C-alpha positions as CSV (number, residue, x, y, z in Angstrom):
1,X,151.2,1.6,21.5
2,X,149.3,2.4,24.6
3,X,147.9,-0.6,26.5
4,X,144.0,-1.7,25.7
5,X,142.0,-2.8,28.4
6,X,138.4,-3.6,27.5
7,X,135.6,-4.0,30.5
8,X,132.7,-5.9,30.2
9,X,129.5,-6.0,32.1
10,X,128.2,-9.5,33.2
11,X,125.1,-10.4,35.2
12,X,125.1,-14.0,35.8
13,X,122.3,-15.9,37.7
14,X,123.6,-18.5,40.2
15,X,120.8,-20.7,41.3
16,X,121.3,-22.5,45.2
17,X,124.1,-19.9,46.7
18,X,122.8,-17.8,50.2
19,X,123.9,-14.0,50.4
20,X,122.2,-11.4,52.1
21,X,120.3,-9.3,50.2
22,X,120.0,-6.2,52.5
23,X,120.1,-5.4,56.0
24,X,120.4,-7.4,59.5
25,X,116.6,-7.7,59.3
26,X,116.4,-8.4,55.4
27,X,115.6,-12.3,54.2
28,X,118.8,-14.2,52.8
29,X,118.7,-17.0,49.8
30,X,119.3,-20.1,51.0
31,X,121.0,-23.1,49.5
32,X,117.2,-24.9,50.4
33,X,115.3,-23.1,48.4
34,X,116.4,-23.1,45.3
35,X,115.8,-19.6,44.7
36,X,118.2,-17.3,41.5
37,X,119.7,-14.1,42.4
38,X,121.9,-11.8,40.1
39,X,125.6,-10.8,40.5
40,X,127.4,-7.7,38.8
41,X,130.7,-8.1,38.1
42,X,133.2,-6.8,35.6
43,X,135.8,-8.8,33.2
44,X,138.8,-7.3,32.0
45,X,140.8,-8.5,29.3
46,X,144.2,-6.6,28.7
47,X,145.9,-7.4,25.6
48,X,149.5,-6.1,26.7
49,X,151.1,-6.2,29.7
50,X,154.0,-3.7,31.0
51,X,157.2,-5.2,30.7
52,X,158.9,-5.5,34.2
53,X,161.6,-2.8,35.6
54,X,165.2,-3.4,33.3
55,X,163.3,-4.5,30.6
56,X,165.2,-4.4,26.6
57,X,163.4,-3.0,23.9
58,X,165.0,-3.9,20.5
59,X,164.2,-3.0,17.3
60,X,165.8,-4.1,14.1
61,X,165.4,-7.3,11.6
62,X,165.3,-10.8,12.4
63,X,165.9,-11.7,8.4
64,X,166.5,-9.3,5.5
65,X,165.8,-9.9,1.7
66,X,169.6,-9.8,0.9
67,X,171.3,-12.9,-0.1
68,X,172.7,-14.6,2.9
69,X,176.1,-16.2,3.8
70,X,174.2,-19.7,2.0
71,X,173.4,-18.3,-1.0
72,X,170.0,-18.1,-0.5
73,X,167.4,-15.3,-0.2
74,X,164.1,-15.0,1.2
75,X,162.0,-13.6,-0.9
76,X,158.9,-10.8,0.5
77,X,155.8,-12.9,0.6
78,X,157.6,-15.3,2.5
79,X,156.2,-14.7,5.7
80,X,152.6,-13.5,4.4
81,X,150.9,-16.3,5.9
82,X,152.5,-17.3,8.7
83,X,153.9,-14.5,10.7
84,X,150.1,-15.1,12.9
85,X,150.7,-18.6,13.6
86,X,154.3,-17.5,14.8
87,X,152.7,-14.8,17.5
88,X,150.7,-17.8,18.9
89,X,154.1,-18.6,21.0
90,X,156.5,-15.3,20.0
91,X,159.6,-16.9,21.6
92,X,162.7,-15.2,21.7
93,X,166.0,-17.6,22.7
94,X,169.6,-17.3,22.9
95,X,171.2,-19.3,20.0
96,X,168.8,-21.5,18.8
97,X,168.6,-22.9,22.4
98,X,165.3,-23.6,23.7
99,X,166.1,-24.4,27.1
100,X,167.6,-20.1,26.7
101,X,165.0,-18.2,27.0
102,X,165.4,-14.4,26.5
103,X,161.9,-12.8,26.1
104,X,159.8,-12.7,23.9
105,X,158.6,-11.1,20.3
106,X,155.9,-8.2,20.6
107,X,156.2,-6.9,16.8
108,X,156.6,-8.4,13.6
109,X,156.1,-6.2,9.8
110,X,157.8,-7.1,6.8
111,X,158.8,-4.2,4.6
112,X,161.1,-3.0,2.1
113,X,164.0,-4.2,3.8
114,X,162.9,-7.0,5.5
115,X,161.0,-8.9,8.6
116,X,161.2,-5.6,10.8
117,X,161.3,-7.0,14.5
118,X,160.2,-5.1,18.5
119,X,161.8,-7.7,20.9
120,X,161.8,-7.7,24.4
121,X,164.3,-9.1,26.7
122,X,163.8,-10.1,30.4
123,X,166.4,-8.8,33.4
124,X,167.0,-11.8,35.1
125,X,166.4,-12.7,38.4
126,X,169.6,-12.5,40.5
127,X,169.6,-16.1,41.0
128,X,169.5,-16.8,37.1
129,X,172.0,-18.9,35.1
130,X,175.2,-17.2,34.7
131,X,174.5,-17.3,30.8
132,X,171.1,-15.2,31.6
133,X,173.3,-12.4,33.1
134,X,176.0,-12.5,30.5
135,X,173.8,-12.5,27.6
136,X,171.8,-9.7,29.2
137,X,174.6,-7.3,29.7
138,X,176.3,-8.4,26.1
139,X,173.2,-7.0,24.6
140,X,172.7,-4.2,26.6
141,X,175.9,-2.8,26.0
142,X,175.9,-4.0,22.0
143,X,177.9,-7.3,21.9
144,X,175.6,-9.3,20.9
145,X,173.7,-7.1,18.2
146,X,172.0,-10.0,15.7
147,X,169.4,-11.8,15.0
148,X,168.9,-15.2,13.3
149,X,165.6,-17.1,12.6
150,X,164.8,-21.0,12.6
151,X,162.0,-22.6,10.9
152,X,160.6,-24.4,8.4
153,X,162.0,-23.6,4.8
154,X,160.5,-24.0,1.5
155,X,162.5,-23.3,-1.2
156,X,161.5,-22.3,-4.7
157,X,162.0,-25.5,-7.5
158,X,164.1,-24.2,-10.5
159,X,164.3,-20.6,-9.9
160,X,167.4,-20.1,-8.2
161,X,168.2,-20.6,-4.4
162,X,165.1,-18.6,-3.3
163,X,162.8,-18.9,-0.3
164,X,159.5,-18.3,-0.9
165,X,157.8,-19.4,2.6
166,X,158.8,-19.5,6.0
167,X,157.2,-21.4,9.1
168,X,158.5,-19.7,11.7
169,X,159.9,-22.0,15.1
170,X,161.4,-19.0,17.2
171,X,163.7,-16.1,16.7
172,X,167.0,-16.0,18.2
173,X,169.6,-13.4,19.9
174,X,172.9,-15.1,18.5
175,X,176.6,-14.3,18.1
176,X,177.1,-14.9,14.0
177,X,173.9,-15.4,11.7
178,X,173.5,-16.8,8.5
179,X,172.3,-13.2,7.3
180,X,174.5,-10.6,8.1
181,X,172.2,-8.1,7.9
182,X,169.9,-9.3,10.5
183,X,171.0,-6.2,13.4
184,X,169.0,-4.6,16.0
185,X,169.9,-1.9,18.7
186,X,168.2,-1.1,21.9
187,X,165.9,1.6,21.9
188,X,164.9,1.4,25.6
189,X,165.2,-0.1,29.1
190,X,162.0,-0.3,31.0
191,X,161.9,1.8,34.0
192,X,165.2,3.4,33.0
193,X,164.0,5.7,30.1
194,X,161.3,6.9,28.6
195,X,160.0,4.3,26.4
196,X,161.3,4.7,22.6
197,X,159.3,5.0,18.9
198,X,159.1,2.2,17.0
199,X,162.5,4.4,15.1
200,X,163.0,1.6,12.1
201,X,158.9,1.0,12.3
202,X,158.1,1.0,8.0
203,X,156.1,3.7,6.6
204,X,153.1,2.8,4.0
205,X,149.5,3.9,3.2
206,X,148.2,0.6,4.9
207,X,149.9,-2.5,6.2
208,X,149.4,-5.3,8.6
209,X,151.3,-5.0,11.9
210,X,150.9,-8.2,13.7
211,X,150.8,-7.6,17.6
212,X,151.0,-10.2,20.0
213,X,148.1,-12.4,19.1
214,X,146.3,-10.2,17.1
215,X,146.5,-8.9,13.3
216,X,145.8,-4.6,13.3
217,X,145.7,-2.8,10.3
218,X,147.2,0.8,10.6
219,X,146.9,3.4,7.9
220,X,149.2,6.1,7.6
221,X,148.2,9.0,5.7
222,X,150.8,10.3,2.8
């Protein structure tokens, strides 16, 4: 998705601040005069920032609707009312450790398979701790390739082991997930290859796609 930049022209009246209004012989407004003058300027709002060079772009599933290793199943509607809240702080961790931040989640879309996810893993600086460099290398080389999620899980009573609602706290890259089909792959590396399209992106006549902090309705022709 291309970056969206909105420009807003704003005119503000300021009282009691002296600025010249013309050439050397022109009058100036001084603080003592208590006059009002106008400043014209532009305000920019950027909805998505460009990732730094070396950022890995991941696509896959944070969860699928299949039964997991614990014998539980998440229903498709479990995220209908919770994704928007999660996307206010869309954190991506390593093995659910709060102090080990890998990057962030940029897109979440429930589809017929599971919770489709697009994430970005930042390239660690040279002086970063060893775990960050190892995790980055393992993800890039395909050794780490599974997601896992943590949050508050609301289970149905008397209807089998089904999770009917998930309040997401975070999504992690993990070594062994509870859901063995929560797989991802690296589809691009910023600054070294052209950005890949949404290869796993689900198709539908209309869907709600959560992009960072806002929900966008996307229409697709049949």
